[in-house]
C-alpha positions in Angstrom: -21.2 -8.2 -20.4 -20.9 -6.7 -16.9 -20.7 -2.9 -16.7 -17.3 -1.6 -15.6 -18.9 0.2 -12.7 -22.3 0.8 -11.0 -23.1 2.9 -7.9 -25.7 0.3 -6.8 -24.4 -3.0 -5.3 -27.7 -4.8 -4.9 -26.9 -7.0 -7.9 -23.9 -8.4 -6.1 -25.6 -10.0 -3.0 -27.2 -12.9 -4.9 -23.8 -14.3 -6.0 -21.4 -12.7 -3.6 -19.6 -15.8 -2.5 -18.6 -16.8 -6.0 -17.6 -13.2 -6.8 -15.5 -13.0 -3.6 -13.7 -16.3 -4.4 -13.2 -15.2 -8.0 -12.0 -11.8 -6.9 -9.6 -13.3 -4.4 -8.2 -15.6 -7.0 -7.7 -12.8 -9.5 -6.1 -10.6 -6.8 -3.7 -13.3 -5.6 -2.7 -14.2 -9.1 -2.1 -10.5 -10.0 -0.1 -10.0 -6.7 2.0 -13.1 -7.5 2.7 -11.7 -10.9 3.5 -8.3 -9.4 5.7 -10.0 -6.8 7.7 -11.8 -9.5 8.1 -8.6 -11.5 9.3 -6.8 -8.3 11.5 -9.7 -7.4 13.2 -9.8 -10.8 13.6 -6.0 -10.7 15.2 -6.2 -7.2 17.6 -8.9 -8.2 18.8 -6.8 -11.2 18.8 -3.4 -9.5 20.7 -4.8 -6.4 23.5 -5.8 -8.7 23.6 -2.4 -10.6 23.0 0.0 -7.7 24.6 0.2 -4.2 23.0 -0.2 -0.7 23.7 3.6 -0.3 21.5 4.3 -3.4 18.6 2.4 -1.9 19.2 4.0 1.5 19.0 7.5 0.1 15.7 6.9 -1.6 14.3 5.0 1.4 15.0 8.1 3.5 12.6 10.0 1.3 9.9 7.4 0.7 9.6 6.8 4.4 7.8 10.2 4.3 6.4 10.4 0.7 4.5 7.1 0.9 2.6 8.4 3.9 1.2 11.3 1.8 1.0 9.2 -1.4 -1.6 7.0 0.3 -3.8 9.8 1.5 -6.7 8.9 -0.8 -5.7 5.4 -1.5 -6.1 4.5 2.1 -9.4 6.1 3.1 -11.5 7.0 0.1 -11.0 3.6 -1.4 -12.6 1.9 1.6 -15.2 4.6 1.9 -16.4 4.1 -1.6 -16.4 0.3 -1.4 -18.3 0.3 1.9 -20.8 3.2 1.2 -24.4 1.7 1.4 -25.6 4.5 -0.9 -23.5 6.2 -3.6 -24.3 8.3 -6.6 -22.7 10.4 -9.3 -22.9 13.7 -7.4 -21.5 12.3 -4.1 -18.7 10.5 -5.9 -17.8 13.6 -7.8 -17.7 15.8 -4.8 -15.4 13.4 -2.9 -13.2 13.1 -6.0 -12.5 16.8 -6.0 -12.0 16.9 -2.3 -9.3 14.2 -2.7 -7.7 15.9 -5.7 -7.4 19.2 -3.8 -5.9 17.5 -0.8 -3.4 15.6 -3.0 -2.3 18.9 -4.7 -1.7 20.6 -1.4 0.2 17.6 -0.1 2.3 17.5 -3.2 3.4 21.2 -2.9 3.8 20.8 0.9 6.1 17.9 0.6 8.2 19.6 -2.1 8.5 22.6 0.2 9.8 20.7 3.2 12.4 18.8 1.1 15.3 21.0 2.5 14.2 20.2 6.0 14.4 16.5 5.2 18.0 17.0 3.9 18.9 18.9 7.1 17.3 16.2 9.3 19.3 13.4 7.6 22.4 15.5 7.1 22.4 14.4 3.4 22.2 17.3 0.8 21.1 14.9 -1.9 17.8 14.3 -0.1 16.4 17.7 -1.1 16.2 17.2 -4.9 15.1 13.6 -4.4 12.2 14.6 -2.2 11.2 17.4 -4.5 10.9 15.0 -7.4 9.2 12.2 -5.4 6.5 14.7 -4.4 4.9 14.2 -7.8 4.0 10.6 -6.8 1.4 12.1 -4.4 -0.8 13.7 -7.0 -0.2 10.9 -9.5 -1.5 8.4 -6.9 -4.6 10.5 -6.2 -5.6 10.4 -9.8 -6.3 6.7 -9.8 -8.0 6.3 -6.4 -11.6 6.7 -7.4 -11.5 4.7 -10.6 -9.9 1.8 -9.0 -12.3 2.0 -6.0 -15.4 1.9 -8.3 -14.1 -1.2 -10.0 -13.5 -2.8 -6.6 -17.0 -1.7 -5.3 -18.4 -3.7 -8.2 -16.0 -6.6 -7.4 -14.2 -6.2 -10.7 -11.0 -7.3 -9.1 -9.7 -8.9 -12.2 -9.6 -5.5 -13.9 -8.2 -3.5 -11.0 -5.5 -6.1 -10.3 -4.4 -6.3 -13.9 -4.0 -2.5 -13.9 -1.6 -2.8 -11.0 0.4 -5.6 -12.5 0.9 -3.9 -15.9 1.8 -0.7 -14.1 4.4 -2.5 -12.1 5.9 -4.1 -15.2 6.2 -0.8 -17.0 7.7 1.0 -14.0 10.2 -1.7 -13.1 11.3 -2.0 -16.7 11.8 1.7 -17.0 13.8 1.7 -13.7 16.1 -1.1 -14.8 16.8 0.7 -18.1 17.7 4.0 -16.4 19.9 2.2 -13.8 21.7 0.4 -16.6 22.2 3.8 -18.3 24.0 5.0 -15.2 21.4 7.2 -13.5 22.1 5.7 -10.1 19.6 6.5 -7.4 17.7 8.7 -9.8 16.5 5.5 -11.4 14.8 4.6 -8.1 13.2 8.1 -7.9 11.7 7.6 -11.4 10.3 4.3 -10.1 8.6 6.1 -7.2 6.8 8.5 -9.6 6.2 6.3 -12.6 4.4 3.5 -10.8 1.4 5.6 -9.6 1.4 7.6 -12.9 1.1 4.4 -15.0 -1.6 3.2 -12.7 -3.6 6.4 -13.1 -3.4 6.2 -16.9 -4.6 2.6 -17.0 -7.3 3.2 -14.4 -8.8 6.1 -16.4 -8.7 4.0 -19.6 -10.3 1.0 -17.8 -13.1 2.7 -15.9 -15.2 5.2 -18.0 -16.5 7.1 -14.9 -15.8 10.8 -15.0 -16.4 13.3 -12.2 -18.9 16.2 -12.4 -17.6 19.8 -11.8 -16.4 20.6 -8.2 -19.0 21.0 -5.5 -19.4 20.2 -1.8 -22.4 19.6 0.5 -22.9 18.8 4.1 -24.2 15.3 3.5 -20.8 14.2 2.4 -19.4 14.5 5.9 -20.2 10.9 7.1 -18.2 9.5 4.2 -15.5 12.0 4.8 -15.3 11.0 8.5 -15.1 7.3 7.5 -12.3 8.1 4.9 -10.3 10.3 7.3 -10.6 7.8 10.2 -9.4 5.1 7.8 -6.5 7.2 6.6 -5.7 8.2 10.2 -5.3 4.5 11.0 -3.1 4.1 8.0 -0.9 7.0 9.2 -0.6 5.5 12.6 0.1 2.0 11.2 2.6 3.5 8.7 4.3 5.4 11.5 4.7 2.3 13.7 6.1 0.4 10.7 8.5 3.1 9.5 9.6 4.7 12.8 12.5 2.2 12.8 13.6 3.3 9.3 13.6 6.9 10.4 15.8 6.2 13.5 18.2 3.9 11.7 18.7 6.5 8.9 19.1 9.3 11.4 21.5 7.7 13.8 23.2 5.0 11.8 23.5 6.4 8.3 22.7 5.6 4.7 24.4 2.1 4.3 23.0 0.5 7.4 19.5 1.8 6.4 20.0 0.2 3.0 20.7 -3.2 4.6 17.9 -2.8 7.2 15.3 -1.5 4.7 15.8 -4.5 2.3 15.4 -6.9 5.2 12.2 -5.1 6.4 10.8 -5.0 2.8 11.2 -8.7 2.5 9.6 -9.3 5.9 6.6 -7.1 5.0 6.3 -8.6 1.5 3.8 -11.3 2.4 1.6 -8.6 4.1 1.8 -6.3 1.1 1.3 -9.1 -1.5 -1.4 -11.1 0.3 -3.3 -9.4 3.2 -3.4 -5.8 2.0 -4.7 -6.6 -1.6 -7.3 -9.1 -0.2 -8.5 -6.4 2.2 -10.6 -4.7 -0.6 -12.0 -8.1 -1.6 -13.0 -8.8 2.0 -14.4 -5.3 2.5 -16.5 -5.5 -0.7 -17.9 -8.9 0.4 -18.3 -8.4 4.1 -19.8 -4.9 3.8 -22.8 -6.4 2.1 -23.5 -8.3 5.3 -23.0 -5.5 7.8 -26.5 -5.9 9.0 -26.3 -9.7 9.2 -23.6 -10.2 11.9 -23.7 -14.0 12.1 -23.0 -14.3 8.4 -20.3 -11.7 8.5 -18.6 -13.5 11.4 -18.8 -16.9 9.7 -17.3 -15.6 6.4 -14.6 -13.7 8.3 -13.5 -16.8 10.3 -13.5 -19.0 7.2 -11.0 -16.6 5.6 -8.8 -16.2 8.7 -8.5 -20.0 9.1 -7.1 -20.3 5.6 -4.7 -17.4 6.1 -3.5 -18.9 9.4 -2.7 -22.2 7.7 -0.7 -20.5 4.9 1.0 -17.9 7.0 2.6 -20.1 9.6 4.1 -22.4 6.9 5.3 -19.3 5.0 7.0 -18.0 8.1 9.0 -21.1 8.6 9.9 -21.5 4.9 11.4 -18.0 4.7 13.2 -17.9 8.1 15.3 -21.1 7.9 17.0 -20.5 4.5 17.3 -16.7 5.1 21.0 -16.5 4.0 20.4 -18.4 0.8 17.3 -16.3 0.0 19.2 -13.1 0.4 22.2 -14.4 -1.6 19.9 -15.4 -4.4 17.9 -12.2 -4.5 20.4 -9.5 -3.7 23.9 -11.0 -4.1 26.9 -11.4 -1.8 27.2 -7.7 -0.9 24.0 -7.9 1.2 25.1 -10.3 3.9 24.0 -8.0 6.7 20.5 -8.0 5.3 20.3 -11.8 5.8 21.2 -11.5 9.5 18.5 -9.0 10.1 15.9 -10.9 8.0 16.4 -14.0 10.1 15.3 -12.1 13.2 12.2 -10.8 11.4 11.1 -14.1 9.9 9.3 -15.8 12.8 6.9 -12.9 13.1 5.6 -13.2 9.5 2.8 -15.6 10.4 1.5 -13.6 13.3 1.7 -10.4 11.2 -0.6 -11.8 8.5 -3.2 -13.0 10.9 -3.2 -9.7 12.8 -3.5 -7.8 9.6 -7.1 -9.1 9.0 -8.7 -7.4 12.0 -9.3 -4.2 10.1 -11.6 -6.0 7.8 -14.1 -6.3 10.6 -13.9 -2.6 11.7 -14.4 -1.3 8.2 -17.1 -3.7 7.0 -19.1 -2.8 10.1 -18.7 0.9 9.4 -16.6 1.5 12.5 -13.5 3.2 11.0 -13.5 5.4 14.2 -13.0 2.3 16.4 -10.2 1.1 14.1 -8.5 4.5 14.4 -8.6 4.4 18.2 -7.0 0.9 18.1 -4.3 2.3 15.8 -3.4 4.9 18.4 -2.7 2.2 20.9 -0.7 0.2 18.4 1.4 3.1 17.4 2.3 4.1 21.0 3.3 0.6 21.9 5.3 -0.2 18.8 7.1 3.2 18.6 8.0 2.8 22.2 9.6 -0.6 21.6 11.5 0.7 18.5 12.9 3.8 20.4 14.0 1.5 23.2 15.7 -0.8 20.7 17.6 1.9 18.9 
């Protein structure tokens, strides 16, 4: 029986291709299951709640998800990639992440009145204060999931996310049916990372030592912060449009737009993003063997390109029928927007793999610099469009 986690990854290199294929299969299956759960939940909730309900919560999550991913995007990659890791180093990084998440939780709750003022929606303040709990809840699962992924235990980590999604969506539908309105969506924002943290601690027996910090942790911290910095820039370029639509066009147009954008980004979030950890765990073992790394990377991209271009066409042509089936007749404007997004799905999926190279080579700093250029270019186009 394979141990749930190990700091050494030397035992993986001898059979890494099989483990990568197995991990990819487990991840894709779990993501498909999560997608079906989310899809079913969306179909039900779209018929119980209004576009304005979704718009209100989207105004908050545009900001809260940025902070919620502080450790998830950064320390996860650092722990997976780290050539040398031990109990002391993992424990120190855990407490650094925990302290940062606590500060971000209180900070986001404190600025909730400012968000309400910015959007000119008084209901935003209590929603933001409640959603701030998702930040610390997310931080609690980061290290346990990362250690499972470092050991290429993707079946275990993926099943945790699928079961958490099922529990969270089920609870949200129940609360919406009971008449809680947009507060049901707020509960979903908090309960998903909370359920994930509970299952992660049950599945991975690693526990941190008491808090401490030493200078030798700085290289991993720089790697983590550069990775999170790129996430912030990428997140900003992908959510700047939501910010401007909500600010200048209002709640209902944002509800229509956000659903179209969510469906557009769904292949990325369900395929490329989950496979990123599998790719990083496999490619990082070949960081000193560039030819092998390059060959494995191009093998993966060729498969993704074949799938993504067909997927782009399959989603764009029947856009109206897809939206009618998923959301119902009240969401016709969403179909018009989604048809414009659809042709870009294939290119988005291929582009989304370039970060695998930066991170597996230990060059999170270079990926961060590229993220700066991406943000400036994308945000400029969005501002021009609005």
